C-alpha positions in Angstrom: -1.3 17.8 2.9 -1.1 14.3 3.0 -2.4 12.5 0.1 -4.6 9.0 0.6 -5.2 6.6 -2.3 -8.2 4.7 -1.7 -8.7 1.6 -3.5 -12.4 0.8 -3.8 -12.9 -1.4 -6.7 -15.2 -3.6 -4.9 -17.7 -1.0 -5.0 -20.6 -2.3 -7.3 -23.0 -0.8 -9.5 -24.6 -4.4 -10.1 -27.5 -6.3 -7.8 -25.4 -9.2 -7.1 -23.6 -10.6 -4.3 -20.7 -7.8 -4.5 -23.6 -5.1 -3.4 -23.6 -7.1 0.1 -21.8 -5.9 3.4 -18.3 -4.8 2.0 -20.1 -3.0 -0.6 -22.1 -1.0 1.8 -19.3 -0.5 4.3 -16.8 1.3 1.7 -19.5 3.2 0.2 -20.9 4.7 3.6 -17.0 5.3 4.9 -16.3 7.2 1.8 -19.5 9.4 2.2 -18.7 10.4 5.9 -14.6 10.6 5.6 -14.0 13.9 7.2 -13.6 16.8 4.9 -12.4 19.6 7.5 -9.1 17.3 8.0 -6.3 18.1 6.4 -6.4 15.3 4.3 -6.6 14.9 0.4 -8.2 11.8 -1.1 -8.0 9.9 -4.5 -10.5 7.2 -5.2 -9.4 4.4 -7.5 -12.0 2.6 -9.0 -13.0 1.0 -12.3 -16.5 2.0 -12.9 -17.4 4.7 -10.8 -20.7 4.9 -8.6 -22.5 8.3 -9.2 -21.9 9.4 -5.4 -18.2 9.8 -6.0 -18.4 12.7 -8.4 -21.3 13.8 -6.2 -19.0 13.6 -3.2 -16.1 15.8 -5.2 -13.5 13.4 -4.7 -10.6 13.1 -6.8 -11.5 10.0 -8.7 -8.7 8.0 -10.4 -10.8 5.4 -12.9 -8.7 2.5 -13.8 -9.3 1.1 -17.7 -9.2 -2.4 -16.3 -12.5 -4.2 -16.0 -12.2 -5.2 -12.2 -15.6 -6.6 -12.1 -14.1 -10.3 -12.3 -12.1 -11.4 -9.3 -8.9 -12.2 -11.1 -8.6 -8.9 -13.0 -9.3 -6.9 -10.1 -6.5 -9.0 -8.2 -4.0 -8.1 -11.1 -4.7 -4.5 -11.0 -4.4 -4.6 -7.1 -1.0 -6.2 -7.7 0.4 -4.7 -11.1 -2.1 -1.6 -11.7 -2.6 0.0 -8.4 1.4 1.0 -7.5 2.1 2.8 -10.4 -1.6 4.6 -10.6 -0.5 5.7 -7.0 2.9 6.8 -8.0 1.0 9.2 -10.4 -1.2 10.6 -8.5 1.7 11.3 -5.5 -0.1 9.4 -2.8 1.3 9.3 0.5 -0.6 6.6 2.0 -2.3 3.7 0.2 -5.5 2.4 1.9 -6.8 -1.1 0.8 -10.4 -1.2 1.8 -10.7 -4.7 1.4 -7.7 -7.0 2.7 -4.8 -7.1 0.4 -2.4 -4.3 -0.6 0.0 -4.4 -3.4 3.2 -6.7 -3.0 5.8 -4.5 -4.7 4.7 -1.1 -3.8 6.8 1.3 -1.4 4.2 3.3 -0.4 3.2 3.0 3.4 -0.3 1.5 3.6 -3.4 1.1 5.9 -5.6 -2.2 5.1 -9.3 -2.9 6.3 -9.9 -6.6 7.2 -13.6 -7.4 7.4 -13.2 -10.6 9.1 -10.7 -13.7 9.3 -13.3 -16.6 8.2 -11.2 -17.9 5.5 -8.8 -18.7 8.8 -11.2 -19.7 11.1 -13.7 -21.9 8.8 -11.4 -22.4 5.8 -13.2 -25.4 4.6 -16.0 -23.2 3.8 -14.1 -21.4 0.9 -12.9 -22.3 -2.3 -9.6 -23.2 -2.5 -7.9 -20.7 -4.7 -9.5 -17.9 -3.2 -8.7 -19.3 0.3 -5.0 -19.8 -0.2 -4.8 -15.8 -1.9 -6.7 -14.4 0.8 -4.6 -16.4 3.5 -1.4 -15.5 2.0 -2.4 -11.9 1.2 -3.9 -11.1 4.0 -1.5 -11.9 6.5 1.4 -10.3 4.3 -0.9 -7.1 4.3 -1.5 -7.0 7.9 2.0 -7.3 8.6 3.1 -4.8 6.5 0.7 -2.1 7.1 1.2 0.6 9.3 -1.8 0.5 10.2 -4.9 -2.2 10.0 -8.7 -1.2 10.3 -11.0 -3.8 11.8 -14.9 -3.5 12.1 -15.0 -5.0 15.5 -13.1 -5.8 18.5 -13.7 -9.3 17.8 -11.7 -8.8 14.6 -9.1 -6.8 16.3 -8.4 -9.7 18.3 -7.9 -12.1 15.6 -5.8 -10.1 13.9 -3.8 -9.7 16.7 -4.0 -13.4 17.6 -3.5 -15.0 14.0 -0.8 -12.5 13.0 0.9 -11.6 15.9 0.2 -7.7 15.3 0.7 -5.2 18.5 -2.9 -3.8 19.4 -1.7 -0.3 19.2 -1.6 -0.9 15.1 -5.3 -2.0 15.0 -7.6 0.5 14.9 -11.4 -0.5 15.1 -13.9 1.2 12.9 -17.6 -0.1 13.3 -19.9 0.2 10.8 -23.0 2.6 10.8 -26.4 2.6 10.0 -28.0 4.1 7.0 -30.8 6.6 7.8 -33.2 4.6 5.0 -33.3 1.7 7.7 -36.4 2.5 9.5 -39.8 1.2 10.0 -41.8 2.5 6.7 -45.3 4.4 7.0 -48.5 2.5 7.6 -49.2 3.1 3.9 -46.2 1.6 2.6 -46.4 -1.5 4.6 -50.2 -2.0 3.5 -49.1 -1.5 -0.4 -45.9 -3.9 0.6 -48.4 -6.4 2.0 -50.5 -6.5 -1.2 -47.6 -8.0 -3.2 -48.4 -11.8 -3.6 -44.8 -12.7 -3.4 -44.7 -11.4 0.2 -46.0 -14.5 2.6 -48.5 -13.5 5.4 -45.9 -14.4 8.1 -42.5 -15.1 7.7 -38.9 -15.4 9.0 -36.1 -13.5 7.4 -32.4 -13.8 6.8 -30.6 -11.3 4.8 -27.0 -12.5 3.5 -24.9 -14.0 0.7 -25.9 -17.5 0.3 -22.6 -19.1 1.4 -21.6 -21.8 4.1 -20.8 -19.4 6.8 -23.9 -18.2 7.0 -25.1 -21.3 8.4 -28.5 -21.8 6.6 -28.6 -25.3 7.0 -29.5 -24.7 10.6 -31.9 -22.4 9.9 -33.4 -24.6 7.5 -33.6 -27.8 10.3 -34.8 -25.4 12.8 -37.7 -24.1 10.7 -38.6 -27.7 9.7 -38.8 -28.2 13.8 -41.2 -25.2 14.7 -44.5 -26.0 15.9 -46.2 -23.3 13.2 -45.8 -25.4 9.9 -47.4 -22.3 8.1 -44.5 -19.8 8.8 -42.1 -19.0 5.8 -38.8 -18.6 5.4 -37.6 -15.8 3.2 -34.0 -15.8 2.2 -32.6 -12.7 0.6 -29.5 -12.4 -0.7 -27.6 -13.2 -4.0 -25.5 -16.5 -4.6 -22.0 -16.5 -3.5 -20.2 -19.9 -3.4 -21.2 -23.6 -2.3 -24.9 -22.7 -2.2 -25.9 -26.0 -3.6 -26.4 -27.7 -0.3 -29.0 -25.0 0.6 -31.4 -26.2 -2.1 -30.2 -29.8 -1.0 -31.0 -29.5 2.6 -34.2 -27.9 1.6 -35.5 -30.9 -0.8 -34.7 -33.7 2.1 -36.8 -31.7 4.6 -39.6 -30.9 2.1 -39.2 -27.2 2.8 -40.2 -26.5 -1.0 -43.1 -24.7 -0.2 -41.8 -23.0 3.0 -38.5 -21.1 1.6 -38.4 -18.2 -0.5 -35.6 -17.3 -2.5 -36.3 -13.1 -3.7 -32.7 -12.9 -4.8 -30.9 -9.8 -4.1 -33.4 -6.7 -3.0 -32.7 -3.0 -3.5 -31.2 -1.2 -0.7 -34.6 0.9 -0.6 -36.7 -1.8 -0.6 -34.9 -4.0 2.2 -36.7 -2.1 5.2 -40.3 -3.2 3.9 -39.1 -6.8 4.2 -37.3 -6.5 7.4 -40.3 -4.8 9.1 -42.8 -7.0 7.5 -41.1 -10.1 9.0 -42.3 -11.9 12.4 -38.6 -11.9 13.3 -34.8 -11.8 11.7 -32.6 -14.8 12.1 -29.0 -14.6 11.5 -27.4 -17.9 12.4 -24.2 -17.2 11.1 -20.8 -19.2 12.3 -18.8 -16.1 11.9 -19.1 -12.7 11.2 -16.8 -9.5 11.5 -19.8 -7.8 12.6 -23.1 -8.4 11.5 -24.9 -5.1 9.9 -28.2 -7.2 9.1 -28.5 -6.9 13.0 -28.7 -3.3 13.2 -30.5 -3.0 9.8 -33.6 -5.2 11.4 -33.5 -3.3 14.6 -33.7 -0.4 13.1 -37.0 -1.6 11.2 -38.3 -2.6 14.4 -37.9 -6.3 13.9 -37.0 -8.6 16.8 -33.4 -10.3 15.8 -32.4 -14.2 16.7 -28.9 -14.2 16.1 -25.7 -16.4 16.5 -23.7 -15.6 19.7 -20.2 -16.2 17.8 -17.4 -13.7 17.1 -18.8 -10.2 16.5 -22.5 -10.4 16.8 -22.6 -10.0 20.1 -21.0 -6.3 19.6 -23.6 -5.6 17.0 -26.6 -7.2 19.2 -26.0 -5.8 22.5 -28.6 -7.0 25.0 -31.5 -6.4 22.4 -31.3 -9.7 20.6 -32.0 -13.7 21.8 -28.2 -15.3 21.1 -28.2 -18.7 20.8 -25.1 -21.0 19.5 -25.1 -21.4 15.7 -23.9 -25.3 16.3 -26.8 -26.2 17.9 -30.1 -26.5 16.1 -32.1 -27.4 19.2 -31.2 -23.6 21.2 -32.0 -22.2 17.7 -35.3 -23.9 17.7 -36.2 -22.6 21.3 -34.7 -19.1 20.4 -37.1 -18.9 17.5 -40.2 -20.2 19.2 -39.5 -18.0 22.1 -40.3 -14.5 20.2 -43.0 -16.1 18.1 -45.0 -17.3 21.3 -44.2 -14.3 22.8 -45.6 -11.2 22.1 -44.6 -9.1 24.9 -41.0 -10.7 24.8 -41.2 -9.3 21.0 -42.1 -5.7 22.1 -39.3 -5.7 24.5 -36.9 -6.6 22.0 -38.2 -3.9 19.6 -37.8 -1.3 22.3 -34.0 -2.3 23.4 -33.1 -2.4 19.5 -34.3 1.2 19.2 -31.5 1.9 21.9 -29.0 -0.6 20.6 -28.7 1.0 17.1 -28.0 4.6 18.6 -24.6 3.4 19.5 -23.4 3.1 15.8 -22.6 5.7 13.0 -21.4 6.3 9.7 -20.2 9.6 10.7 -18.2 7.8 13.9 -17.1 5.2 11.3 -15.7 8.2 8.8 -13.8 9.7 12.0 -12.3 6.5 13.2 -11.0 5.8 9.5 -9.6 9.2 9.4 -8.0 8.6 12.7 -6.2 5.6 11.6 -4.7 7.2 8.3 -3.1 9.9 11.1 -1.3 6.8 13.1 -0.2 5.3 10.0 1.3 9.0 8.6 3.1 9.0 12.1 4.6 5.9 11.7 
């Protein structure tokens, strides 16, 4: 039986920016890997979340403290290969960009996006250089690359000159707790004094490619000066410019930072919003778009990279570099209740196209293709 060794060190128990999209994708993919297949799985992790034991995986717990990026990189390059040989692994799966340089074991690698190539100036230099050099090397050496959208597949093909047949797509799914809350839960949520009466919502790590400066500029230009903007997410990097722009625009009383919100509470915030705004300049997919639609919230999104794949015809799509266009899209939803109703209906249909069961099956198929090579 082929034995797959999966690096899941990016799974996090802490409420921080690490528990963002990549964490969710890794966790849900592991939960939905098909068990009826003739494959054996060992999960490598430094501090395994409880669900790994519940799912009856073989878990190889590292003694390395990999919650710090440098220590995680050292484990990936120096610790993972020997640990995989000890476990008699036939195929490695790096679930985040980089495989071991010196390992002779064949590998699969998942690439979520290549924003560090497309927008290198938006990353710290050391992070950018490591990701650029090691992701390119890992993809070219891998037996199969997994991306989370067709847009990402095109990027890997064109940037690294990798044939399309060596690149699989495993779209994200949608966790079942993302759904409209009950009337009672929604009413109780509204009683929280920290929740504004009317607000636009954004969910995502505070970092440059989320393009929050454009969203702040758009907020300042909306006709309704009472509506708030709620920015849910942990601090990533280069986020200081967000606070600077808020001060420049005099929006201190209109922008709210709840920080990282537990997964179970996110549907309340999504459902309570007038609309969900997602002006990112680049995404590997855009999972918050589906989450908002599942909670019956209209979506205004960027039209860049993979976001049209996530949004389908259910969202209003705008040029993320055009503030005026973004203002028009936001105002269109706020001013037209009938438009919002149509968007909600289309959103309910759009989310049916994505499931974590499919993600798990597509991932297992990538393993089979790699093993054949």
